C-alpha positions in Angstrom: 0.2 0.2 -0.2 1.6 3.3 -1.1 2.8 5.7 2.0 1.4 8.5 0.5 5.4 10.2 1.0 7.1 11.5 -2.3 10.1 13.4 -2.8 10.9 15.9 -5.6 13.4 18.2 -7.2 13.8 20.9 -10.0 16.1 23.1 -11.7 14.8 26.3 -13.0 15.6 29.4 -15.0 14.1 32.7 -16.2 14.8 35.7 -18.3 13.0 39.1 -18.6 13.6 42.4 -20.3 11.8 45.8 -19.8 12.3 48.8 -22.1 9.6 51.2 -20.5 12.2 53.1 -18.3 15.1 52.5 -20.1 16.6 49.2 -20.6 16.2 46.2 -17.8 17.5 42.9 -18.2 17.4 39.9 -15.5 18.2 36.2 -15.6 17.7 33.6 -12.9 18.9 30.0 -12.5 18.1 28.0 -9.5 17.3 24.6 -7.9 14.6 23.6 -5.4 13.5 20.5 -3.8 10.9 19.2 -1.3 9.0 16.4 0.3 5.5 16.1 0.7 2.6 13.6 2.0 -0.9 13.2 0.9 -3.6 11.8 3.2 -7.2 11.7 3.2 -9.2 14.7 4.7 -12.8 14.2 4.8 -14.3 13.5 1.3 -11.3 15.0 -0.1 -7.2 14.5 -0.3 -4.8 16.9 1.5 -1.1 17.0 0.6 1.4 19.1 2.9 5.1 19.5 2.3 8.3 21.5 2.7 10.9 22.7 0.3 13.9 24.5 0.0 16.3 25.8 -2.5 18.9 28.1 -3.9 18.9 30.8 -6.7 20.9 33.3 -8.0 19.6 36.5 -10.2 22.0 38.9 -12.4 19.9 42.2 -13.0 20.8 44.8 -15.5 19.8 48.0 -16.4 20.7 51.2 -18.4 18.6 54.4 -17.8 18.9 57.7 -19.5 16.8 60.4 -18.0 16.6 64.0 -19.5 16.8 66.7 -17.1 16.5 70.7 -17.0 18.2 72.0 -13.7 19.4 75.0 -13.4 20.1 74.9 -9.6 23.9 74.6 -8.4 25.1 74.4 -5.0 28.0 76.5 -4.4 30.4 76.9 -1.2 32.0 80.3 0.1 34.7 80.2 2.8 35.4 83.6 4.1 39.3 84.8 4.6 40.0 81.0 3.3 38.9 79.8 7.1 37.8 76.5 6.3 35.6 76.4 9.7 33.3 79.5 8.2 32.0 78.0 5.5 28.9 79.3 3.6 27.0 77.0 1.3 24.5 78.9 -1.3 21.9 77.4 -3.8 21.9 79.5 -7.3 19.4 79.3 -10.0 20.2 80.2 -13.5 17.3 80.8 -15.7 19.1 80.2 -18.8 20.2 76.3 -17.8 16.7 75.5 -17.6 16.3 75.7 -21.4 19.4 73.6 -21.5 18.7 69.6 -21.6 21.3 67.1 -20.0 21.2 63.3 -20.2 21.7 61.7 -16.7 22.6 58.3 -17.4 22.7 55.1 -14.7 24.5 51.6 -15.3 23.7 49.0 -12.7 24.4 45.3 -12.1 23.0 43.7 -9.3 23.6 40.0 -8.2 20.9 38.3 -5.7 21.9 35.3 -4.1 18.9 33.5 -2.5 18.3 30.9 -0.1 14.7 30.1 0.7 12.6 27.7 2.5 8.7 27.4 2.8 5.5 24.8 3.1 3.6 23.9 0.4 -0.1 22.4 0.7 -2.8 21.1 -2.0 -6.5 19.9 -1.5 -9.0 18.2 -4.0 -12.5 17.6 -3.5 -13.9 16.1 -6.2 -13.8 18.7 -9.3 -12.2 21.3 -7.1 -8.7 21.8 -6.3 -6.3 24.4 -4.8 -2.8 24.8 -4.3 -0.7 27.0 -2.1 3.0 28.0 -1.2 4.5 30.2 1.7 8.1 30.8 1.5 10.8 32.7 3.1 13.6 34.3 1.3 17.1 35.6 2.2 19.4 37.4 -0.1 22.3 38.7 -0.3 23.0 41.6 -3.0 25.6 43.1 -4.5 25.3 46.4 -6.6 28.1 47.5 -9.0 27.2 50.5 -11.1 27.6 54.2 -11.6 25.8 57.6 -12.2 26.7 59.7 -15.2 25.9 63.5 -15.2 27.6 65.7 -17.7 27.1 68.8 -15.6 29.7 67.8 -13.5 30.9 69.0 -10.3 30.0 72.6 -10.1 31.5 73.2 -6.4 34.5 75.6 -5.8 35.6 77.0 -2.7 36.2 80.8 -2.7 37.6 83.8 -0.1 36.3 87.3 0.2 37.7 90.5 1.9 35.3 92.5 4.0 33.9 95.7 2.0 36.4 94.8 -0.6 37.0 92.8 -4.0 36.3 89.3 -3.9 39.1 86.3 -4.8 39.4 83.0 -5.8 40.6 80.4 -3.5 43.7 80.8 -5.5 44.1 84.4 -4.8 43.3 85.8 -8.2 41.0 88.9 -8.3 37.1 88.6 -9.4 36.3 91.5 -11.3 33.6 90.9 -13.6 30.3 90.9 -11.3 27.9 89.9 -14.3 27.2 86.1 -15.5 28.4 85.6 -19.3 25.6 84.9 -21.7 24.8 81.0 -22.3 24.0 79.6 -25.3 22.7 76.1 -26.2 25.7 73.5 -26.6 28.2 76.3 -24.8 28.1 74.9 -21.2 31.5 76.7 -20.5 32.1 79.7 -18.2 28.9 81.1 -16.8 30.8 84.1 -15.6 30.3 85.5 -12.0 27.5 85.7 -9.6 27.1 88.5 -7.4 26.1 87.2 -3.7 24.9 89.8 -1.1 24.4 89.6 2.7 27.3 87.3 3.4 28.4 87.7 7.1 32.0 88.8 7.6 34.1 88.0 10.8 36.1 91.2 11.7 36.5 91.2 15.7 38.2 94.7 15.1 34.9 96.4 13.7 33.6 98.7 16.6 29.9 98.2 15.0 30.2 94.4 14.9 28.2 92.4 17.2 30.0 89.6 18.8 32.7 90.0 16.1 30.0 89.6 13.2 28.8 92.2 11.1 25.8 91.2 8.6 24.6 92.9 5.2 27.9 94.5 4.3 29.5 92.3 2.0 29.2 91.7 -1.9 30.9 88.9 -3.0 31.5 87.4 -6.5 31.4 83.6 -7.1 33.1 82.9 -10.5 33.4 80.0 -13.1 30.4 78.1 -11.5 29.9 77.0 -15.0 33.2 75.1 -15.3 31.5 72.0 -16.9 32.9 68.6 -17.2 31.8 65.0 -17.2 30.9 63.3 -13.7 30.8 59.8 -12.6 29.2 58.7 -9.5 30.0 55.3 -8.3 26.8 53.2 -7.0 28.6 50.3 -5.4 27.7 48.2 -2.4 26.5 45.3 -0.8 23.0 44.8 1.3 20.8 41.9 2.1 16.7 41.3 2.2 14.6 39.0 3.7 11.5 38.3 1.5 8.1 36.8 2.3 6.0 35.1 -0.7 2.4 33.6 -0.4 1.2 32.1 -3.6 -2.2 30.4 -4.4 -4.1 29.3 -7.5 -7.4 27.1 -7.3 -9.9 26.2 -9.9 -12.1 23.5 -11.3 -11.5 20.4 -13.4 -14.0 19.3 -16.5 -13.8 16.5 -18.3 -14.2 17.2 -21.9 -14.3 13.5 -23.2 -11.4 11.5 -25.2 -8.9 12.2 -22.5 -9.5 16.1 -22.5 -9.6 18.3 -19.5 -10.5 21.9 -19.1 -9.4 23.7 -15.9 -10.3 27.6 -15.4 -7.8 28.8 -12.8 -7.6 32.0 -10.9 -4.7 33.1 -8.5 -2.7 35.6 -6.6 1.1 36.0 -5.7 1.8 38.5 -2.8 5.7 39.3 -1.8 7.0 41.6 0.7 10.8 42.7 0.6 12.6 44.2 3.6 15.7 45.2 3.0 18.8 46.0 5.3 19.6 49.9 5.8 22.6 49.9 3.7 20.1 49.5 0.7 18.8 52.9 0.9 22.5 54.3 -0.3 21.8 51.8 -3.2 18.5 53.3 -4.4 16.6 50.0 -3.2 13.4 50.4 -1.0 11.6 48.2 1.0 9.1 46.5 -1.8 5.5 44.8 -1.7 3.5 43.5 -4.9 0.3 41.8 -5.2 -0.2 40.0 -8.3 -3.6 38.8 -9.7 -4.0 36.1 -12.1 -6.9 34.5 -14.3 -7.1 32.1 -17.3 -7.3 28.3 -17.7 -5.4 25.3 -19.4 -6.5 22.3 -21.4 -4.7 18.9 -20.6 -4.7 15.7 -22.3 -4.2 12.7 -20.7 -2.9 9.3 -22.5 -2.5 6.3 -20.5 -0.3 3.4 -21.9 -1.0 -0.1 -22.2 2.1 -0.5 -20.0 0.6 1.7 -17.3 2.4 5.1 -17.7 0.4 8.2 -17.5 1.5 11.1 -19.9 -0.3 14.2 -19.6 0.2 17.5 -21.7 -1.3 20.9 -21.1 -1.5 24.3 -22.6 -2.4 27.3 -20.7 -3.3 30.9 -21.3 -3.6 33.8 -18.5 -4.0 37.0 -18.0 -2.2 39.1 -14.9 -1.5 42.3 -13.3 0.4 43.7 -10.4 -2.5 45.7 -9.2 -0.1 46.7 -6.4 3.9 47.4 -7.0 5.5 49.5 -4.5 9.4 49.7 -3.9 11.1 46.6 -5.3 10.7 43.1 -5.0 12.7 40.5 -7.0 11.3 36.7 -7.4 12.6 33.7 -9.2 9.6 34.3 -11.9 10.5 37.9 -12.5 10.5 41.3 -10.6 8.1 44.2 -9.7 8.5 47.6 -9.2 6.4 50.7 -9.6 6.4 50.8 -13.3 4.5 47.3 -13.3 1.8 48.6 -11.2 -1.6 48.4 -13.2 0.1 46.8 -16.4 -2.0 44.1 -17.9 0.0 41.3 -19.0 -0.1 37.8 -20.7 1.3 34.5 -19.7 1.4 31.1 -21.9 2.2 27.8 -20.3 3.4 24.6 -22.1 3.6 21.7 -19.6 4.4 17.9 -19.9 4.7 14.9 -17.2 5.2 11.4 -17.5 4.0 9.5 -14.9 6.0 5.6 -14.5 4.4 2.7 -12.8 7.2 2.6 -10.5 6.1 6.0 -8.8 8.5 8.0 -10.3 7.8 11.1 -12.5 9.1 13.6 -14.8 7.9 16.8 -15.6 8.8 19.9 -17.8 7.4 23.5 -18.2 8.1 26.2 -20.6 6.5 29.7 -20.4 6.3 33.2 -21.6 5.3 36.2 -20.7 4.6 39.4 -22.8 3.1 43.3 -22.0 3.6 46.8 -23.3 7.6 47.2 -23.6 8.3 43.7 -21.7 8.7 40.0 -22.5 9.9 36.9 -20.3 10.7 33.3 -20.4 11.2 30.5 -18.1 11.0 27.1 -17.5 12.0 24.1 -15.4 12.5 20.2 -15.4 12.2 18.0 -12.5 11.5 14.7 -11.1 9.2 13.1 -8.4 9.1 9.9 -6.4 6.4 8.4 -4.5 6.6 5.5 -2.5 
């Protein structure tokens, strides 16, 4: 008499590509294994099990964002004193008309260890399958941000009630900005700054050695443009929680054909460590709803083996997508929220009389500026 115990293992892979917000590519490979036990439950049948596995995901993204931003930060040091530092933000209306492209180039590696519980229940034609899983990921990010505006901060010194000087001691003589034209991002000239605070303990009119509103300094060469690349490197980790369920009804169509309408959901919550904020990664949550169906054909050989082939078509959408989540079958971010996409699945399973089963799956996903493919191969042994 069969014990109802079974063990199984599978290898899987997945690839997806987005072009909505720049170019993003992701591929995943992994293995997972588990054990389960099937038992009677009232008039139906219940199967409970545990699983564990490892996966590695590589994500690459290249984005380009057009910006119009004429605000720059400049530092001024009074009399060259590093401890007497003033920071100012200046807005150049001319710069608002000059577009520049800020680019990012990122590569993220996710090394994921996971474990969880599986369950299924069937009663007559009705069935429901579910999984609850916890994932721990070690994340490595390498990349850069490129901004053609460059680093526009320069230190200056000034003399009270007198001319202003660069940090190198040269005199600033031009109090106006030089004209700026598109394509000529060179010297924007000088900007007058009124209301600096001068430190002169010898001034009898000063209060506590400080006198306000008496200084006019000229800050020059704030338009010394040059390429600037900021590294976006670092390591972090995350803990993810995944809950997924699918349910349906089986209809016999005759001649070995079955039809199963299916609805389901997948919810993921990802909690990143504090160091993730410096990498531009935020805690994420995503709820995916899916509905569709599959047609299967069952062929029983005279030797007792059973071969089941099926094709399924589904529509799905991430109705909630906040922050950033990564799963073996694709990631979700804010740009995916509300997008309606399709999924097609081909499955094949061969059940042998000795309790061994072999199975495989190929799936494809498609949507606006998005597509993905995945697959898995596995075996199961029941005794």
